[in-house]
N, C-alpha and C positions, 0 to 999 in steps of 0.2 A: 353400401359403404359411402356412396355419394350422399345419400339422404342423411346418414349420421354426421358426416362432415358439415353439411349445410345446417343441420340442427345445432351442432356445436357452435358454429359461427353466429347463428341467429341468437342463441342464448347468451353468448359472450357479448354481442353488440347490445342486447337488451340490458344486461347487467351494467355494462359500461355507460350506456345512456342514462340509466337510472341513477348511477353514481354521480354522473356529471350534473344531473338535475338537482340532486340532493346536496352535493358538496359545493357546487359552484353558484348556488343561489345568491348568497351574499355578495360574491364577487360580481355577478351579473348586475345586481341592484346598484352596486357602487359605480360600475362602468356606465350604466344608464344615467345615473344622477350626475356623473362627471360630464357626460355629453350634453345633458340638459342645462346644467349650470357649470360651465367651464371655469376652472380656477386659473390662477397665474401659473405659467410654465416655468417653475423654478425647480431645478434638480429633476427634470423630467426623466432622464435616463436612469438615474439612481432610484427614483420611485418605481419605475417600471421593473427594474431588476429586483427590487425588494418585493413588489407584488408578485412577480413570477416565482421567486423563491418561496414566498409565503403560500402561494397556491400549490406549488409542488409539495411543500411540506404538509399541507392539509390533505392532499390526495394520498400521499404515502402514509400519513397518520391513520387514515381510514383503512388502508390495506394492512397496516401493521396490526390492527385489532384482530385480524383473522387468525394470526399465529398465537398459540398458547404461550404464555410467558410467566416466568417466575423471577423473583428478586435476585436469586443466585445467577440465573442466566443473564439477566439484564446487567448485573454488576460485572460479569465476565466480559460481555460485549462492550460495555463502557470502558473497561480497562484496556481492551484491545484497541479500541478507537483512540484512547488517549495515547497509547504507545505509537499509533500511526500519526498522531499530531492533530486529531479532530477532537476538540474539547467542548464544542457547543452543545447546548441542551438538546437540540433537535437531531444530533448525530445518530443517537440510538434509534430514534423513530425513523429516520431516513434509511438507516441500514436494514432494519427489520421490515420496513415497507418494500425495500428493494428485493428482499428475499421472496416476496409475493409477486411483485410486478415482473421481475426478470423471467420466472417460469412461464407466466402468461404470454409475455412477448415472444419467447422461444416457441411456444405452442402455436401462436399466431403465425410466426415465420414458417414453421413446419407445414402449416395448413396452406398458406399462400404460395409457397414454393412447390407444393405437391409432394414433399418428402414423406408426409404421413400416409400417402396412399399405398406405399409398399408394405409396410407393417405398422398399422396405426397404433396398436397397443405398445409395441416396443419403442417406436419413435416418440410418441407423446410421453411415455414413461421416462425415457432418457431426457427429453426436453424439460420435464418437471424436475427430475433429480439434478440435472446439470444446472438448471436455472436457480435452484435452491442453494447449490454449493458455490456458484460463481461469485457471489458477494464475499463469501468467506475466503476464497482463493485470492480475490483482489485485495481484501484487507490484509491477509497474510503477506502478500507481496509488498504492500505499502509499509508494513511494519518492518520487514526485512530491509527494505531500501533505506528507511529512516535510521534504523540501527546501524547500518553500514556507514551512512553519512556521519552519525555521531561518533562512531569508532575511528573514522578517518580524521575527523576534525578535532578530536580531543587533544592530541599533542600540541597543535597550534594554539589552542585555547590555554593550555597549561603554560606554554612559553610566555604568552602575554600576561597571565596571572603572576608568573614569577617576576616579570619586569615591573608590574604595578606594585607588587609587594616590596620589592627591593627599592622602589622609588619612594617608599614611605607610607603607602596606603595600607589600611587594614584589609583583612581577607574579604569582609563584606563589601567594602568599597571597591576592592580590586575585581570582585565578581561582577558588581554592577557596571564598572567601567569596561570590563572585557565584553560583557553582553551588549553594550552599546557599540563598541568599536568593531566587533566582528559579526554584527548582525547581518551584513550582506555576504561576507565570505563564508561563514559557518552558521546559517540560520537555524539549523536543527538544535545544535548544542546551545547556542545563545538563547533560543526560546526556552529551553529547559532551565538555563541559568537565571533567566528573568523570573521564572516561577519561583526559583529558590530565593531570590532577592525579595519577591513579594511576600512569600511565606514568612521570612525573617522580619520583614517590616510589620506583618500582622501579629507578631508576637510569638511565633513558633521558635523553639530552640534551634540552634544552628545544626546540631547533630540530627535532629528529626527532619529538618528541611533537606539536608543532603541525603538522608536515607530515603525520603520520598522521591528524590531525584533518581536514585538507583532503582526504586520499585517502578517508577513510571517508564523508564527506558528499557530495563531488563537487559542491560549490556554488561558483560563481564568486566571490561575495562573500567566502566563507571563504578561498578560495585567495588572493585579494587581501590579506585580513587577515593571513594567514600570511606572505606575502611582505613586507608592511610591518613585521611584528614581527621577522622575521629580519634585515631590513636595519637596523632601528632598533637591534637588539642588536649587530649587526656594526659599525655606525659610531658607536654611543654617543650617539645622539640621545635626546631626551626621549620616553619611551613614552607619557606622559599626553597630551602635545600631539599625538603621532602618532595615538593612538586617538581623540582628539576630532575631529581633521580627518577621519579615516576614517569616523567615525560620521556626521558632517555630510554627507560624500560619499554614504554609503549612503542617508541620508534624502532627499537630493536625487535620487538615482537612483530611489528608490521613488516619489517624487512625479512624476517625469518618466514613469515607467512607467504610473502611474495616468492621467496626462494623455494618454498615447499610447492607452491602452485606451478612454478617453472619446472621443478623436477618431475611433477606428475604429467607434464605434457608428453614425455617420451612414451609413457604407457598409454595415454589417451590417443596417440597417433597410430597405435597398432591397428585399431579397427578401421579407420579410413584407408590405411595402407593396404590392408588385406582385402577389403571389400570393394575398393574403388580404384586404387592406383596399380596394384599388382595385376589385376585382370587386364587393364589397358596395356601394361608393359608386356605381358605374355602375348596379347593379341598382336602388338606391333613387332615383337621379336620373333615369335614362332609362327605368325600368320604367313609370311612369305615362304618360309621353309615348308610349311604344311601344304601350301598351294603347289610348290615345286614337286614335292613328293607325290601328291595326287596326280599331277600331270604326267609324271614319270610312270606311275602305275597304269594310267590310262593308255599311254603309248605302248607299254609292255604287253598289256592285254590285247591291244589292237593288232600287234604283230603275232 
């Protein structure tokens, strides 16, 4: 078993060193030339960060080639990354590369910590499977967190939209101004609104731009908002009144959801009470009585 582990580590190190030699060759040549002919130190920290990110992207890109891929799978991954807020071109490559690197890192940790010596097949299989699924879990968590931020911040954004529209601005101008004003308080919603503004400036119809907003976020409240805006524009009703009513509805739904979660706490407290608090109470209340009874029995048997 020890020979197999040493062989696995040796093969892993050989593959890693070969990859470093192949993929870092250009970076090494650039560093050597930079040492021989130093340039002016302008933006040194930023250049270093860019080089580090580029190097990491190159490495993960090579690992990403290991996984089989199809256009359908890549489009699904890209859509999930967009919902999480990652829109760069290299996001898909980094994500797919992480699905290869993380299992190897977990296998290396299992080997170095000695956890693989107990049941090598099971431990390394679990490390590979868990490492392959961990990026998906992380991405799903990021999507859920961003959707929650969008859901919480939407009523505030609608209030400012109503104020801007009632002040005399058009809907497009109000959306642009709202995205600028609330960029620090509600960055997730304002980021999506900025994309809506850019799509409209690029020539996309207003209804299509808002529908894309709903598809990117995949939030029910946003879908309802888009439906309300499209119908309001179609039938010519007042957008300010529509947004005010919809904002009040969202606040009511948020309050009802909080009340629902508060009502569920009584049921959720049953398990901690039964398994943790009640045994302690029984021990404190019945423990002295049990000790007294046992001492009485001992004295009775002694006589």
